[in-house]
Every structure is written in C-alpha cells, then in structure tokens.
Steps between C-alpha positions, in 0.01 A plus 500: 500500500711437187355585159592354164388641168552275197532709187473233226646677202833449317652640183592138405520164671847394632592147403539365857194669650172328593352771714165617371527801269353643184770586248450793258173614657260744341472833687134426573613204708692739727193711562278200566744377752520833682119543493449156660780567751329825604172319558668229709682758715171682559321184593605473865701678770866387491741489793805733487789358303831394644620419148376549148651299212430560129605197295419340176530480219663841458335778699719753322354410163222749595544842342553793741126594510389149591792455750390822665140375516614172658707680759216739577255210557738334745565827687133584528373153596787367719649829631858369543704676773856620478632172641310276256730302274373553138669275240457497123644261244645657182653387178784720368354547151180653638667775704565862405565811706137598538392159630789484744391836641141370544621174657745671736225729625287198585726201575809465718615166354543395138589160371667491160474185284847470357546119496843537341725793410606305188291570189586148371370331813183715501435389143536137614227571757274666246542824694430801280727776629792687347831591676418866445153471669648309786775752574265794460257347752775444756622856453149635556452292817825616641423861427156465668667378818256223588568400864451140404557337161528143389654332193368164385752260357469145353782247515569160334407642167601260219821629342593730793825425692556542869705810426206645304269465803762624754540808276124550512511490880788750515329732243181504704684578821707775343190655344388593855217256548418438870337160428576226247272205424662201334285232347615175352355459150192290546283496187150436614242297307340731259799725458567583134851357488456234773646216286808695389589652835612196702761590763775284639366440853841402643658814361205701633564372853869582469419857394245537786758399752750755357270804513567611858872498451471687169279775659697519831734789382186724488360370826191337359375204694260220419184544704282260293577217256492735199535846656799702613504845655721761666434498877162655564386502138303173493161510319250546778208390291658164422618446865145570622341254251752226576419530869132442440394871491158597369498568126233665283545456131337694213500419125496173308706218647560705819519299825360586840524353851262581786681299773328171420384498138713565189329597175608609159312713244428355163816483291327653205441874444171427321369283779619739775329792325181297480500442876619129514519380857851433646638148530505399862775306675338380822696244709483391865649749752790270598601460134493877448728549795742248364495677164583836658769338711663346190485812295681722738772234543611629164640796682841516673342623828234228517269491799520618858232455767401862465464488121301176519262643755400772253374246243121490486378202713857393589544190713768474768869542437567151643291351222718679246820373666361137485406541131840643413684224684290235327568651159873511577496128580304421183727711272836581651602655836750713297210677336372662827628730772259451797525659837239591763488855365532457122437259214688556174638309212872467438642599160462138384146495640411814295633327187270200567206705619263325260580160652453642857169664405357175372572339841358799697183505296 
C-alpha cells in the first residue's frame, strides 16, 4: 500500500500554483488538522506501507513540535519498516537545522521546491524565497546525507533564457541531488498569476527535448516525462502510483485508489474537518484499465506483460498490444515502440503524451 498525506498549509501562495493550500494559517488550524488526522488513522486497521509521501502545501511549515507529532502518528499507526520509502516535500525558507534533524530521523527522501536558482525568476513566479534561505537549505540537506533527495525546477518562465534554465539544471546536479523534477510552466486556472504567466509552448518543447543531454554529464536519465534520476534513485512512490498501485490518501484534497474506485477528499480544510464525504470517481472497469495503461506510458520503461499482470483486474497482454497498435495508427507509428515483450512511447511519443492519452481513453 502507498500512503499520501496532504498537508495543506503554505507560508504564501506561489503565483503559478493551483494545488489546494491554506496560506498564512493560524496555529490552531495545524492542531485541528493533526487531531482529525489522528482520528482517521485510528478509525481502521491499515495495511503495512510500501511508500509514504508527505506533500502539500508545505509539510515543513509545521514547527518542530507539530512535525514530531505528525511523524509519531505515522510511525504508530502505519509502522513503516526499514525498507519503506518515506518522502517529504519541503520549501527552503521553512527549513532549519532542528527541523532537518527531525526529518532525517523520520524520512529517507526529501523533495526541495526550488523552481529556479535565480531570484529574479522566482519573483516572476511569485515564489517567496531568498537566495540565502535556498543555499542554507541545500547545505543542511547535504550535511544530513539523505539517501534520496529531489530538486523541483520549472522551465519556460517568461523572461528566462535557455542558458538560465540549463544553469539551473547544472546547479541542481552539482548540488548533489539524486533526482530532479522538471515541469514546464503551466499556470492552472485559479492560480494567482495565471494571466501573467503564459509560457511559450514551442520554446517549452525545445527545452524539454534538451534536458536529457544537459543532464547526461551527471548520469541522470529521464524515467518519466518530467522526472530524471540517477540509476536506482527513482521515486518509488510515484512509480507505484503510475502503475496502478493502491493508494490511501489523508487530508483535504488527498486522492485514493482501491484498485477500481478513485476518490478525493474535500478540497477544503473546513469541509474535511467537518467530515465531508469524498468525491467519487467511479467508471467502468475497462475504462479504468485504459486509464492506468495510459498513465504509465508516461514512463520511459512503459509496460511489460509482467508489470501489466500486477494491475488490479488486468485483462490479457494481447488486448494491450491491440490497443497500443490501434493508438499508433490513429496518432503516429513514430510515437510507439511496440514488441511482444514491451510497450513504450518513443521520445516524440512522450512529448505528445496528452494526444495519445486522449486516444487511449
């Protein structure tokens, strides 16, 4: 089982972000969240975790005492083993030496929201973080010797040159990260600066195509459309979820998947605290299989007969081969690499994954 905890609190709201969060929260909101989380974890027996992921929001906005309470609840209720991947998202301006010690004692993977190493470009994004705080956070993470750590970057920022982004990639790799996530700027509806942050889509595609070559000197490889890792350092939580693994989510806006039904908790702290029922996403079994099939085609490794057989309720491999061949005819044969033992997308297919997914679904 894979567990996701959505901690919906941020110091401020970044201009490009439409994820649910509560900026500048009152301390009482933290305690109400943790009290409700404790009740939910107590409500039913939970299977042992393969992965635990703490996202947000900004989990590290919690002060040390509340972070410690959160970690204690997860340890007591889920009892993660030594091999459990435990990830936590962090923003540089919320980290200090005491928090890093607490986090390192609990988690073996940390994901740092950098977005850009340029203060100017962070200001364009509405990202509230100083150069000093960023460098201090990186120094702390390196000193703590996390076995896995990720840096998040955004490209195609208005006003940023290709050289600026390539410098960001090199800086992230030289910092010692084992994993780098690169997201094209995509202001979602409802984001604070949505109207102002309009990327050049053609330039974004050019930058995406250049990332593997830029990261090659450090031996990073693309293993999913937006994710790059040193060999053996892929995010296991994400890989499991992309392949249709079971997911149990806690907190407002957290998603879950039981093998057939997807559901999301209310995207409101107030409603979640009041016990609002989750929003259900119930579709026919065949459509669910096609959805899972399409999602994992975002990865460089794609599907094999063995991986597909592990999907809940999976149909036969021959049916998947027929579907892939049909989609290749409808889109472009150049988008697919299909053999009896594997189905993957080519580099051009990954770039046009949205088009392919529409056909598969």
